[in-house]
Every structure is written in structure tokens, then in C-alpha cells.
N, C-alpha and C positions, 0 to 999 in steps of 0.2 A: 338500569344500565342503558346508556344512550346507544344509538345504532352504530356510531363510529367505533366505540369501544368494543362492541360485539363483533364487528368485522375484524378488527385488529386481533382480538382474542382467538377467533376461529382460524385466522391465517397462522398465528403463532403456534396453535395446537397442531395444525396441519404440518408445519415445518418440523415440529418435534416428531410427529408420527412418521413422516417420510424419512427423517434421519434415522429413526430406530429401525424402520422396515428395510433400510438399505443393506443391513448386515445379513439379511436372510440368505441362507445357503452359502455363506462365505466364512471360512475359518480365518479369524483375525490374527494372522501371523504379522510379524513386523512389516514385511513388504506389502501385505494387503492393507494394513491399517494406515501406513504412511503414504504409499503411492498407488494404492488400489491394484496391486499386482501387475502394474504397467500394462493394463488392459483396456484403457479408454480409447475410444475411436475419435475421429476428427471433431465431431460435434461436441462431445463433452470437453475435450481439451480447449476447443474454441471458447466455450462458455466459461471455463476456469480462467483462461487468459483474459477474456473480456471482463470478467468479474473484478479484475484489478482496477478497472475504471469505474464501474457502476456499483459503488459502495454508498455508505451514508454521505460520503464526500459528494456524490452526484446530486443528491437531493438538497443537501444543506451547504456544503463547502463551496461548490461551484456557483450556485445561485446566490449564496451569501457574499461571496467575493465579488461577483458582478454587481450586486447591490451596494456594497460598501466601498469597493476599490475602483470599479470601472475597468479601464483598459488592462491593468495588470492581470485580470482574470483570464485573458486570452492565452496565457502560458499553459493553462490546463488543456486547452485544445491542441496546442502545438506539441507538447512533450510526448504524449501517448502515441501520436502518429509517427514521430521519429523513432520511438522505442520499438514499435511494431516493425518498421522498416529494418532497423538494426537486427531484429530477431531472425530475419531471413538468413543471415550468415552466422549469427551467434548461437542460436539454440540447437541446430542439428548436431554439431560436434559435441556439445554438452550432453545431448541425449544419447549419442552413440557411446560415449565414454561411460555414462551412468549405467547403460544397459550392460555393457561389457563387464564392468566392475561390480554390478548389482548394488549401486549406491542408493541411499534412501534420504539423503539430506544434502544441503549445500556445503556444510563444513566437512562432510564425508568426502566431497569432491576435492576440497583443498588438501585434506590430509593425505589423500592418495596421490594427487598430482605432484605435490611437493614432498611426498614421503615424510610427512611430519605430523604426528598426532598432536603435538603442541600447537602447531599452526591451526589444526582443526578445532582445537579447544578455543583458541583466540577468536576464530571466525564465528564459532557458536556463541561466544559471549557477546560479540558485537551484534550478531543477529538477534539474540534475545533482547538486548538493550534497545535495539531499534524497533523490534516487534511490539514491545509493551506500549509505547505511545501510539502505535498504529491500532492496537487492540483497544486502547483507551479511546481513540478516535471513533471506533465503531460503537462502543458502549455509550460514549457521550452523545453521539448522533441518535442512537436508539432512545435514550432518555428524553431528548428534545422532541423527537417525533411522536412518541407515545403520549407524552404529557400534553403536548399542544393538540394533537389530533383527537385525543379523548376529551378535549375541552376541560382539562384539569382533573378529570375523574381519577386518574392515576398520576402520582407525582413522578417526577423525573427519576428520583432515587429508587422508587419502587420498580419502575420500568427497567432500570439498569439491572437490578437484582433478578427480576423475572427473566429478562433476556439472557443474562449470564448463566442462570440455572438451566434454561432451555438448551442453549448451545453446548454447555458442559455435558449434559446427559447424553445427547445424541453423538457428540464427538467421542466420548469415552466408549460408546457402544460400537459405532460404525466407522469412525475415522474418515478417511478420504471418500469412502463410498457415500456416506451421509452428506458430505459437502456437495458432491456431484448431483445427487438427486434434487437437492434444494436449489442448486444453481440454475437448473432448467426452469423451475417455477419462477424464481426471482427475475431472471432476465426477461421472460415473457411479460410479466406484470409491470416491471419498471419501465420497459420500453414503451408499452402502451400508455402508461400514465404520463411519462415525461413528454412524449411527443404530443399528446393531447393538450397538456397544460401549456407547452411551449408555443402551440398554435392558438389555442383559445384565449389565453389571458391577454396577449398583445392585441388580438383582433377585438376582443370584447371591450377593452378599456381605451384603446387608441385608434382602432380601425385598421391597423396594419403595422408592420415593422418600421417602415419609413417614418410614419407619423410618430411612433413611439420614440425613435431616436432623435427626431427633430425636437420633440417636447423635452426630452432629457437634456439635450444640448442647450436649449433655450433657458431651462431652469438652473442648470449647473454647467456653465461654460467650461470646457476643458476636461470634464469628467471622463469623457470617452477617449481621451488621448493619454499617452504616457507623460508622467511628470518629469520636469527637468532634473530633479534630484530625488533621492530615495528609491522608490520603485520605478526607476527610469528604464530606458531601453537597455542599458547595460545590465541592470538587475534582471530584466526579462530574458536577455540572451543567456546570461550565466545560469539562471534558474531553469530554463528549458534544457540547457546542456546537462546540468546536474541531474535533473529528474529523468531525462531520456536515457542517460547512461546508467542510472541507478534503478530503472524500472524493473529489470529482471534480476537485480541483485538482492531484492527482498528475499529472505529465506523461503517464504511460502510460494512466491512466484517462481523461484529457482527450482524448488522441489516439485512443483506442479508440472514442470517439463518432463519429469521422470514418469508421469502417469501415462504418457502416450504409447500407443501400440506401434505406430509407424513414424519414421523420420519425416516423410513427406508432409505430414500434418502441419508442421511448423511453417513450411514454405507456402503452403496454401493459405494458412491463417494469416501469414504476414501480408498477403495481398488483399485480404478481405477486412482485416481489423481496422486499418486506417479509415475505411469508409464507415465502419461501425462507430468510430470515434466522433463522427459528425453529429451523432445524437446529442452530444454535449452542448451543441448550439442551442437546443431547445431548453436546456437547463439554464443557460445564460439568459435567454429570453424571459424566463420566469423571474429571475432576479432583476433584470432591467425593468420589467413591467411593474415591479413592486416599488421602485424608487420613488415615484410620484404618487402612487396609490396607497402605499402603506409606509409613509415616511416616519423618520424619527428613531430608527433602530441604529444603535451604535455599539462598538466593542464586540463582544462575543454574541450579542443579540442579532447581529447581521445574519447569522445562520438561520434565523427564524423567518426570513423574508418570504420564502416560498409559501410557508404555511400561513403566515399572517394574511397574505393576499388571498390564498385559497379559501380560508375560513370565512372571509367577508364576501366570497363569490359563490360558494357552493353549499349545498345541503349537507348535514352531518353524515349521511350515508356515504356520499362520495368522498368526504374527508376521511372516512374510515378506509376506503379503498386506497387513497393516497398514503395514509398512515401504514396500511398493511404492506404496501410496496416498500415503504421506507424501512419497516421492520426487517424485511427480507434482505435489504441492502446492508443491514448491520449483521444479521445472523450468518449469512453465507460467507462473507469475507472473515468475520470473526471466527468461524469454525475452522477455516483453513489456516488461519494464523495460529490458533490453538494447537492444531495438529503439528505444524512446523516447529513452534516454540518448544512443545513437549518433546518432540523427536530430537531436537538439537541438544536439549539438556540431557536426555536419557542416553541417546546413542553416541553423542559427540563430546560430552563432558564426563558423565558417570562411567561410561564403558571404557574409555582409555584409562581412567583412574582405577578401574576395577578389572584387571585382565582376566580373561576367561569367562566373562559374563555371557550367558547364552542368549540367543535371540528372544526366547520366550520371556526371560526376566527383563530384558530391555523393553519389550512390548508392554509388559505389565507396569514397568516403571513409567514409561511414556504416558500410558493411559491414566495412571495415578497422579501424574504431574498436571494433568489438564485442569482439575479444580483449583490447584495451587496457583497456577498462572492466571486463571480467571479471577481469583480473589485479589491478586496483586493488581490486576488491571482495574477491577471495580474500585479498589482503594484509591488509586490515582484518579479515576474518573470522578469520584465524588469529591475529591480535593482540588482538582485542577480547574483553571479558569481560562486556558488558552482557547483561541478560536480553532476550528477544525483544520483550516489550512495551515496554521502555525504548527500544529501537532504533526501534520503530514510532512511538512518541509523539514522539521527537525529529524524525523526518522530517515528521510531521504539523505540528509547530510551524512548520516552514519553509514548506511549500507552502500552508498556509492563509492566509499573508500575501498571496497572490495573489487571494483571493476578492473583496475590495471592488472592485478594479479590473476584474475580470471582470463583476460585477453592473452596475457603472456603465456599462461598455462596451456592455451589451445594452439599455440604456435608449434611448428615442427621441431624447432629448437628453442626452448624456453630461455629468453634472455634474462629472466629474473631469478635470482637465487632464493633459497629459503630464507636466509637472513634479510635479503632485500624485501621480500614480500612482507615479512613481519614488521620491518622498519617502516615501510610505506604505510601500512594499515595503522600502526600505532601513532605515527606522526599525524596522519589525517584525522583520526578519531580524537586525538588529544587536542588538535587545533579547534575542532568543532566543539568539544566539551568545554574548552577554555572560554571561547567566545560566548557560548550559550550560557554558561554559569555566571560569567562576569558581566554579561550584557554589553560587551564591547564590540569592536568591529575588526575586520581584517587589517585595517590600517594600524590598529593598536599592536598587532603582532609584528608588522613590518613598517615601522613609522617613517621610513625613508620613501615610501610610496606616495603618490599624489592623493589628495583627498578624494578624488573621483573614484579611486579604487575601493573606497568604503562601500560603494553601491553594488559591488560584486557579491553574489550570494556566497555566504561563508562556506557552504558545503563545496562549492566549486573551487573557491580559493584554497580550501584544505586539500582538495584533490590535486591541485598543482603542487603543493608542498609534499603530498604523498608521492607523486611521480618523481620529484627531485630526490627525495630521501631514498626511495627504492632503487633509483638508478645509481646513485652514489654508492650505496651499500652493496648492490649487486656487482658493480665493477670492482669493488674492493675485496669481495668474497668469492669471486669467480675462481674456480680451481686453478686456472692458468696464472691468475694474478697472485693467488696465495703461494703457488709454487715459486714464482719469480721472486716474491718477497722473501721467502725462506732461503733462496739461494743467495740473495743479496746480504741476508743476515749472516 
């Protein structure tokens, strides 16, 4: 066994041990398993929120996109910062309502706010459909990291199975408590590794950042600027808007809000997290450094750029440390996704369809669904060929369709009716699904638009259609409007 594989194995075993130990002294009720009894302090909530950025996407997607796409990678830095600023106003009222109503999931919020179990089921379905590719992203990244970091000693497929089994075991046992314990270790390790690599690689190979960018620009003119078509400035703007608005619409990010002990946690975190986001610059520097020193990667292989350059730079023992950090970036987000997806199905789909189901049985069902959802994700992981960024953007396009209904629900007088919310979500999701499945563009949906509109991110374009549909239907179904129509009839 090489030293890299040994280190990766030890860290994986530690993650499993921490996850199992986290349930000690805690009775795993539905509220404890899903939202840790709403007892997390500011530090743990900070790490859970920050964990939304520092996933396998950090190691592979961010560096790979910088390596393969250049300037379009900058959207990754922009959208998280905007999302955290938005959280200053968005998250406190969500937390207050969740605490008041003892909510445990995102679709639970919709069902109560709109007094509609059916809407809750719809939101749960949208959430699970979006979470599966996000979980696939984590498993896909895990397979790449372990296979490459172990120098091929473990295949990508075997690594996916091992990682899925590890996270399934401790999630079934400890739920959100296990997530939090591992989040602490993950953030410390990944920050140390990413900052070191982002400083060392450009200095070692180019003598500094300025020299690195000059060399890239000389070898690939225009690579560091936006393209006139395709992934242009318009694409960048619409993608940043889509992902910033959708950041906390992910079911696992939404329900992580419920774990906080105090409301002020979110405002304090909103001031600190945009600074924390700057760590992503070091991820980009790794990808940029690899452009000329590890050339030739194309397609999905661009996600290998950080490891390709690291392997030709460092000894196997340090590659093991990098790989171990990468494993944790898959296990921690993967575990919170499993908790959220299982809760959505058990509490927000099965429960409304089975009236009178007790909390104990819902908890048992949620824990039992964890391996089922993990197996579905493993299946798609082993069959899919999309790059990590493509998977993430597809999921964002779905969950952001929930944003208008959330914002309206937080207003003193909700301008959106229940049918309006349903119509908006369905129209938005249908538009995304159509374009994704047919590999078409926004212009194909609305052919009267100029060709330039085809560069708009389809998720953002679908969001516009969502708002239009929700507005029209809400105006038509508002009680006053219905009453007036009946009088005219």
C-alpha cells in the first residue's frame, strides 16, 4: 500500500468514526436527526453554510473550470459572495418561522406558508430531483480524487462505492450531528491545503502570479477574458444571478438554517462569509498554474488539472494529504444532502400521503431511505459523463425556481397565491427540463427573441418565465379577482 492511499484510508476511517460518535448521548428523534435539535451555535452554522462552497467542486470544479474555460470561472467567486449578502435579510425570517412552526425541511416551509400539502409535495419532488445530481457531483469528485491520489491503486468506481457506504452508515446513525462533526475537520484541512497549493504552485513554476498570467496570455491570447459569444458577459451575469438567488434554495442549505440556536448567527455570518469566499482565488490559481505545466486535458478531464500538477510536484505522502482533504469535501456535503433528500421524501411526500404517521415512523423511514438515495446517486455517478460544473449548474437551474415563492411568502401580505406558486414552479422547472433534455436553447422556446438571448443561462431564463406565470395566475386567482369574476358571471 502506498503512503498516499494509507493517509486517505485513515482520514476516511476517521470521518466514519466521528460520524458514528456524534450520536452519543442524543436520542435520534426526527428533529434531532434532521436539524440537530436546533441547537448549533454560530461556529457550527458558519461551517455548515461555508460547506456549501468548499465541496469537491472546490478541488476539482473550480480549478478545472479555470484550467479549461478561463474567465468564465470567475462566476464561482461572484455568486457565493452575493448569496451571503442576500442571506443577511433572507435567512432570519426563515429561521424565525421554522422555529415557531417546528419545521424540519424546505418543503415543510412551503406547505405551511401556502397552507398546501400538495405544494409541499411538489417542492419536495423538485428538491430531490435537484439533489440527486448534486450528490452525483460529490460522488463523482470522490471517485476522481481517490483514484488519482492513490496513483490508481483504487479505481474510481471502487472509491465511489466505499465513499457512498461510509457516508450512508454514519448518516443513518447520527444524521445532522454527524455532518457537523466532520464539517469542522473538513474545513480546517481543506483551507490549509488549498491556500498552500494556491501560493506554492504559481510561485514554484512561474515565480509569481503576475508572471503566471503573462505566460498564459502569451500562450493563449484572450483566454483570460470573456468570449464574445457563448460563455460571454451576458452568460456570466445571468449565471451569477441564477446561482446567487438559488444558493439557499437547495433543500440541504435551506434546512441547515433550521439548526441554528440564535437568529443573530445569520447576520454575523453574512458579514464574514464573503471574506471566506476569497479562498476560492487560491483554487483558481491552482487551475491556472496547470494550464501550461500539465497541458492537454480536455472535456471532463479538466477536473483533473489540480491533481495532475500536484502529482508531478509533490511526494506521494503529501498527495495523500491533498486526497484526504478532497475526500472530506465529498463526504461532508454528501452527508447533508442525504439527510435532506431522505427527510424530503419521508416527511414531505410519504407523510402527507399517509395521514396520522407518527414522528418515530417518519424518522425510521427517513433513515431507511438514506441507502436507497445513495444507491440511486451511485448508479448515475457510474453512468454519467458530465463535468462537475455542468452537474452543479443543472441542479441550480431547478432549485432557483423556488426563489420567487419563498420571497413572496416572507412578505407581510403574500402577493402570490397558492395556484400562482404552483404555476410558477411548474413552468420554470418544465422550461429547464425541456432545454436540458432536448439540448436546445432559450431562443428555441421563444423564437422571436434575438440570437444573443441564447447566451442567457437557461435557469435564469426559466426564472423569468416562472415569475411571469406566477404573476398572471396569482392575479387571476386572488380572492378579490375570483369574487369579481363570479359577480360578472
